[in-house]
N, C-alpha and C positions, 0 to 999 in steps of 0.2 A: 504494500500500500504506500503510495507516494503522497506527501503533503506539499501543497503549494501555498506559500504565504503571499496572499494577494495584495492587500492594501490595508492601511489603517482606516478606521471609521472616519476620522477627521479628514484624511486625505481624500477619501471618496466624496465626502460632502463638499469639500472645497472645489473639487473638479467637476461636480455635478450639481450646480445651483438649482436646476429645475427639480431635482429630487428633494431638495430642502423645502421648496414651496409646495410640493404635492404630497409628501409623506413623512411623518415623524418616524423616529427610531422607536420600535416597540420592543420592550424588554420584559420577558417573563421571569419572575424569580420563583424557582421550583426546586423542591426536594421532596421525594415521596416518603421521607422519614421526618417525623415531627421533632421539634426541639433543636433544630439546627441553626436557628436565627433567621429563618426565611422571612417572616413578616417584619422583624426588626430591620432586616436588610432592605426589603421593599420600601418600607416607610421612610427610612433614612436616605436611601438612594433618591427617592422622589423629592424629599425635602431639600437635600443637598443640591440637587440639580436645579430646583426652583430658586434656591439662594443665589445661584449663578446667573439668574435673570432669564432662564428658559421657562417657557410655559409648559407645565407638566400636568398630565392626567394620571392619577393613581386609581387603578381598578382593583377593588377588593373582590376576588373571585373565590374566596374561602368562606363557606357557610358560618364559620366561627366568628367572622366579622372583626377580627382583631385589628386589621389595618384601619377599619372604620373608626373604632374607638381610639386608635393610636394617633389620629389627627383631630380628635376632639368631639366626635359625634356619639350620641347615645343610640345604640342599635334599636332599642324598643320603641323609639319615637319616630322612626323613619316612615315617611308616607309611601315611598316607593324605593326599590333597590334594583340591583342588577338582575335579580330574579324576574322582575316585571319586564325588563328589557329582553331577556332571553325567551320569556314566555310570550313576548310580543303583545303585552297588554299596556305597555307604556313606551313612548318614544325615548330614546337615549337622551335627547336634549332636555326632556322634562325631569330626568332622574339625576343628572350630574349636579353636584353640589359645589359651590364655592367654599373654600376653607378660610380660616382666619389668617392664613399664611399667603403672602404675595406669590402669585404665579402658580399656585398649587390648587387643583380641583380634584374632586373625589367622585367615583362611581361606587356607591356604598353597597354593603352586603349585610345580611343577618341570616338567621336560621331558616328563613323561607327558602333560601337557595338550596337547602339540603334535599328538597323534593324535586329539584330541577332535573337531575340525572334520570329519574324514573319517568317523569312527565315528558321529557324530550326524547326518550329512547326510540320512539317510533317516528319521529319527525324526519322527513327526507332532508338530507344535507345537514344533519344535526351537528356534525363536527365543525361546521362553518358558520354557525349562527352568530357567534361573537364577532367574527371578522366582518360579516355583513352588517351587523348592528353598528360597528364603529365607522363604517364607510362615510356616513354623512358628516361626521364631526372630527375625524382624525386630523384633517388639515389645520384645525384650530390649535394644534399643540406641536411643540418641538419634540417632546418625548412622552411616551405612554409606558407606564410601569404597571405590570400585572402581578398581584400577589396570588399565587396559585394555591389550591388546597393541597394538603400533604398526602396525596395519593395520585394514581394514574387512572382517572376516570374520564367521563365525558367532558367535565368542566376543564380539566387539564388539557385534554386533546384540543378543545376550542382555543385555549391559550397558545398552545404550541403552533397550530396552523396559522395563527394570527401574528406570530412573533417574527422579528428579524434576529433576535438574540435571546438566548436563554442563560440566565445567571443561576448557577447552582451553589448555594451556600453549604459548606461542609464543615461541620463541627470537628474540632481537632481531637477526635476520639475514635475508637476502633470501629464501632458499628456503622457510623455514617460513611466511613472510608470503605467498609466492606460492601455496602449497598450501591456504591457509585457505578461499577461496571454494568449492573442490571439497569439502572436508570438510563445510562447512555445507550444501551442496546434498545430500550424502548423508544428513545428519541430517534434512533436510526430507523426503526420500523415505521414511526410516524412519518418521517421524511419520505420513505419509499412508497408507502401505501396510500398516504393522504396528499402526496405531492407537495409537502411543506418545504419551505426554504428558510432555514435558520442555522445560525452557528451557536456555539455555547462557550461559556467561560465558567471557571470555578473560583470561588473566593473562600478562603479559610476563615472561620469564625470561632469565637470563644477561645482564642489562642492564649496559652499561658506559658511564657518562655521558661518558667521555673520547672516545668515538667518534661521529662524525657519523651513522653507519649506525644505531646504537642509538637515537639521538635521533629520526632520521627514521622508523624503524619505530614507535616509541612514538607519534609524532604521527599517523601514518597510521592505526594501529589505533584510537586514541582518537577520531579524527575520523570514521572509517567505521562504528564499532560503538557509539558513544554509551554508554548506560548498561550495555551488555553487556560493555564493556571495563573491567575493574577498575582502579582508580587505584593500588592497591598493586603495585609493580614489584619483582621479585626480582633482586638484583644477582648478578653472577658471583662465585663464592666458592670458594676452594681448600678451606676447612674443610668446606663442604657436600659437596664431592666426596670428601673423606677419610672422612666419617662412615660410609658403608656398610661400609667395610673394618673398622670397629670394631663392626659390628652394632648401630649406634645411629642413630636419626634425628638430623639435624643440629641440630634445636631442643633436643635433649637433650645431644648431644655438645659443642656450643659454643653455649650458650643466649644469650650476649651478642654473638655474631657478627652483623654487619649483615644477612646473609641470613636467619638464624634470627629476628631481630626482625621482618623483613618477612614471613616466613611466619606469625608470630603475628598480625601486623596483617592479613594476607590472610584468616585464619580469621574474624576479626571482620567484615571487610568483606563477605566472601562471603555471610554470612547476614543482611546488613543491606540490601544494594542491592535496588532494586525488580525484581520479576519482570516480564518484558515479553512481551506476546502480540501477534501480528500478525493483522490482519483485512483 
């Protein structure tokens, strides 16, 4: 198998101005194992990108709705959510919410979304519902960040076929590392069977330099995945864990915290590293 290093995201954008005007970069944050920092990464990536002056839409595609509460909304009081968009009972324009943070909007979620997989299972083109729903509004944003559920079901398939890039947070422990090859195999199947086109990146989370396990996981991921393993590593942080209870992204709750600084660095690196194609 030969790898071709094509171009950096920024290089592509600078040389294709018509692409900038017509299509945002859509990033899905995905890991089929819970507890890897998936939602924390999605929320802080979205907030850090918005802090750079880019217009960002954060899509909460997880029925737990943690990304929704993480930017200050109460799930129980929502009039409509992404469930209504997927079920085609509300237009997406009516469901997107402005947040209290400049440049950041939210397509919210709550437990209503848990029934979507069953209800949509017989719908023709069910894997493409999200992509079609985003079509009328995606030009309004520079970046769209999707927080996926921690499983590979219909909702995640919708996110994958919609995405340009998949970001996989991997906690610096044994079990998340063990499950990584299976997740990548599933993504390859989605590409081939659903004609999806996306690349992926891996970011290490909850890193503790004092432990040999964290250092070993870091070494293995960097060695095995090369350019697809981002060099920015997110440290374990109590302040980052506190932030959702305040309804704030960590990069805003404690902007000088080491984990917040690393999420800001991650935002810059993510859009700079080369896209990789396999032949």
